[in-house]
LOVEX-112406 format. One record per residue (C-alpha): x, y, z; residue in three letters. Coordinates in pm, whole numbers, padded with zeros to 5 digits, always signed. Last residue first. Example, Ala and Ser with C-alpha at 12.3 -4.5 7.8 and 13.67 -1.06 7.14 Angstrom:
<rs>
+01367-00106+00714SER+01230-00450+00780ALA
</rs>
This chain:
<rs>
+02527+01695-01720LYS+02167+01816-01719PRO+01952+01658-01450LYS+01715+01385-01563LYS+01361+01388-01427ASN+01188+01578-01706LEU+01403+01402-01966PRO+01246+01072-01854SER+01505+00795-01822PHE+01467+00798-01446VAL+01096+00724-01455LEU+01056+00434-01699PRO+01364+00268-01542ALA+01250+00297-01179PHE+01024-00006-01165GLY+01231-00250-01371ALA+01547-00147-01185GLN+01372-00164-00849TYR+01289-00532-00890ASP+01004-00763-00996PRO+00793-00491-01162TYR+00484-00653-01314GLN+00487-00902-01030LEU+00305-01232-01050THR+00051-01358-00797PHE-00047-01725-00789GLY-00079-01781-00415SER+00283-01899-00411ALA+00388-01550-00522LEU+00219-01397-00218LEU+00375-01654+00015ALA+00724-01609-00133ALA+00724-01230-00097ASN+01025-01232+00136SER+01133-00918+00321CYS+01502-00846+00367ARG+01570-00661+00692LYS+01715-00336+00823ASN+01478-00126+01032GLY+01221+00108+00884GLY+01329+00403+01098ARG+01691+00357+00994THR+01699+00692+00813SER+01992+00721+00578ALA+02311+00897+00679GLU+02456+01152+00436THR+02744+01109+00193GLU+02820+01410-00023GLN+02806+01359-00398LEU+03070+01466-00648SER+03228+01120-00657GLU+02893+00974-00767ILE+02894+01184-01085ASP+02529+01229-01186ILE+02420+01131-01536GLY+02074+01044-01412GLN+02120+00683-01515ARG+02443+00656-01319GLU+02288+00827-01019ALA+01995+00583-01015LEU+02225+00281-01012TRP+02441+00439-00741GLU+02129+00517-00539MET+01995+00164-00561ILE+02330+00013-00466ASP+02357+00245-00165ARG+02007+00151-00049LEU+02098-00218-00052LEU+01842-00425-00237ALA+01548-00652-00161PRO+01484-00840-00485HIS+01147-01006-00540SER+00923-00703-00498ASP+00727-00645-00179VAL+00383-00742-00057ALA+00415-00952+00258LEU+00084-01125+00309TYR-00141-01154+00613CYS-00414-01371+00764PRO-00374-01609+00468ASN-00674-01614+00239LEU-00921-01897+00211ASP-00979-01997-00147ASP-01238-01962-00421ASN-01375-01608-00410GLN-01091-01495-00184ALA-00841-01541-00467LEU-01025-01288-00685ARG-01018-01023-00414ILE-00657-01120-00339LEU-00547-01067-00701HIS-00722-00733-00736LEU-00563-00599-00417PHE-00221-00727-00525THR-00264-00564-00867ARG-00308-00227-00699CYS+00010-00279-00500CYS+00183-00398-00818ASP+00092-00068-00979ARG+00238+00116-00680TYR+00576-00048-00734HIS+00698-00239-00431ILE+01004-00179-00218ARG+01217-00335+00052ASN+01541-00147+00121SER+01844-00299+00289TYR+02097-00097+00488LEU+02464-00189+00509LEU+02642+00042+00750PRO+02835+00139+00554GLN+02816+00214+00182ARG+02699+00570+00257PRO+02371+00726+00134TYR+02406+00985-00141ILE+02363+01363-00147PHE+02393+01641-00407GLY+02037+01776-00422ASP+01986+01583-00747GLN+02083+01268-00563LEU+01839+01338-00282ARG+01565+01408-00537GLN+01635+01078-00709VAL+01595+00902-00375LEU+01286+01109-00288ARG+01072+00993-00576GLY+01097+00969-00953ALA+00719+00983-00980ASN+00421+00750-00935ARG+00660+00459-00893GLY+00712+00398-00525TYR+00561+00211-00230ILE+00806+00114+00044GLY+00711-00236+00155GLY+00349-00338+00191PHE+00225-00568+00464ARG-00115-00671+00336ILE-00352-00761+00618ALA-00615-01017+00521SER-00985-01061+00581SER-01277-01297+00543LYS-01564-01224+00781GLY-01587-01232+01161PRO-01334-00950+01218TYR-01114-01051+01513ASP-00800-01076+01299ALA-00865-00724+01172LEU-00841-00586+01523LEU-00507-00762+01571ALA-00386-00613+01242GLU-00465-00267+01375ALA-00262-00328+01690GLN+00024-00455+01475LEU+00006-00140+01264MET+00033+00071+01578THR+00346-00111+01692GLN+00501-00062+01349GLY+00437+00312+01357SER+00529+00345+01725PHE+00885+00230+01665GLY+01068-00064+01824ALA+00891-00328+01617PRO+00863-00678+01762ALA+00708-00895+01493THR+00863-01241+01493PRO+00879-01409+01150SER+00583-01615+01027ALA+00484-01374+00750GLU+00838-01364+00616ASN+01169-01216+00724VAL+01522-01246+00583VAL+01798-01104+00801SER+01966-00768+00742GLY+02042-00723+01112ASP+01776-00473+01217ASN+01470-00690+01266GLN+01183-00488+01413GLY+00911-00609+01179TYR+00570-00438+01189VAL+00726-00163+00973SER+00661-00395+00677THR+00328-00213+00648SER-00048-00258+00657SER-00304-00196+00382ALA-00612-00379+00511PHE-00818-00606+00286LEU-01171-00677+00409VAL-01394-00935+00237LEU-01756-00841+00285PRO-01994-00978+00548LEU-02337-01039+00397GLN-02617-00884+00601LYS-02379-00602+00695CYS-02357-00530+01069THR-01990-00633+01089SER-01912-00368+00828LEU-01989-00085+01073ALA-01777-00238+01350ALA-01495-00301+01104LEU-01493+00064+00997VAL-01496+00190+01355ASN-01209-00038+01459ARG-01014+00068+01149LEU-01042+00432+01245GLY-00958+00380+01612ASP-00653+00170+01527VAL-00512+00305+01200TYR-00634+00663+01210SER-00649+00767+01575ALA-00353+00546+01667HIS-00136+00695+01396TYR-00229+01051+01487ALA-00151+00993+01855GLN+00177+00815+01785GLN+00320+01081+01557ASN+00376+01119+01186PHE+00087+01341+01083SER-00270+01317+00953ASP-00242+00939+00940ALA-00324+00744+00626THR-00581+00470+00569LEU-00598+00230+00277THR-00883-00006+00371VAL-01008-00214+00080ILE-01365-00338+00124VAL-01484-00634-00079ALA-01796-00777-00236ALA-01999-00504-00070TRP-02375-00535-00045ARG-02475-00191+00075HIS-02697-00077+00361GLU-02429-00173+00615SER-02214+00120+00505LEU-02482+00371+00607GLY-02369+00392+00970SER-02018+00503+00878LEU-02066+00877+00933SER-02200+00803+01282THR-01878+00623+01370PRO-01671+00944+01337ASP-01298+00860+01330GLN-01337+00688+00995VAL-01476+01009+00848ASP-01706+00940+00555ILE-01819+01107+00234THR-01901+00838-00019LEU-01789+00842-00380ARG-01847+00719-00732ASP-01537+00766-00947LEU-01571+00940-01284ASN-01514+01288-01138ASP-01180+01187-00992PRO-01155+01212-00611LEU-01020+01523-00435LYS-01373+01662-00390ASN-01436+01354-00175VAL-01265+01517+00122SER-01350+01293+00419ARG-01290+00967+00235ARG-01472+00689+00052ALA-01412+00579-00307GLY-01671+00354-00468ILE-01574+00088-00720VAL-01808-00113-00941HIS-01586-00398-01052TYR-01564-00499-01416ASP-01189-00557-01451HIS-01108-00208-01580GLU-01299-00074-01278ALA-01061-00264-01052LEU-00759-00103-01216LEU-00899+00250-01191GLU-01006+00196-00830ALA-00658+00074-00742SER-00506+00396-00880ALA-00757+00600-00679ILE-00687+00399-00365GLY-00312+00438-00400LEU-00343+00814-00447GLU-00594+00856-00164GLY-00916+00663-00102CYS-00929+00630+00275GLY-01181+00348+00250VAL-01205+00182-00092ILE-01543+00013-00135LEU-01587-00263-00391VAL-01919-00357-00553LYS-01933-00667-00770PRO-02092-00566-01100ARG-02453-00637-01186SER-02584-00311-01037LYS-02328-00117-01241LEU-02482-00234-01566PRO-02220-00422-01769LYS-02035-00216-02024GLY-02152+00082-02233GLY-01981+00331-02004ASP-02248+00491-01785THR-02465+00200-01675ASN-02678+00311-01385VAL-02610+00293-01013ASP-02495+00651-00956ASN-02421+00743-00598MET
</rs>
């Protein structure tokens, strides 16, 4: 890794060092934001050739503890863990989120100075299916393996001896028009009944959440977890009608198709995150989708 000044700013050795484990699209975007705020960011993943050339990198495999042995040689200010599973099944989820996180935490626990650890969790830890409002204190009894696995990972994080927090992200969107617009363009829309709420967060606000909590941890104790969603949970049907109108798509021409209920049906509250001093750049889906759906590249001809 390069530890010399390459951009005319502060020397890299004087910048707080942040490691992003499992550095995919969200990790890369977070690295860019953190670098803008004078952090020295290092991306870590198995296939580092997929990282931008201007991002320092480490080749690791979270399922191979021997590849993590060098982590303790660094003085990390923070470690952001943004893991993904190879496929959507219980075995793959457990291997990545439970075994992988356990290995990472074991390696970090040998650091001379324990770094802050932020773990990207999910609102799938909630099993509520009645449209009720949930917060960090609400019961977590997910029916699906994805939420159950995330809870196991969060339990591991709770045993980490340093500062840590699990960030329960809602559905991350914003890098492109996304699957809802694609469904509309394919001729489908979700029905009005049963009512199904969607909890979302723009990817830029995800990155800003990481930055905010790193700064917050310098002066205050973090909560064990935070719900990271926008301020307006919305019905899926309402979102799709709004998107269809701005795409110039006639709603009456669309065929209704059932939405997946895998994520349950609840309204997630971000009150704790906002109370910590965080502000959203995109407080609702309309603010987040507008720059995308008005793009001529995404709009279907009438």
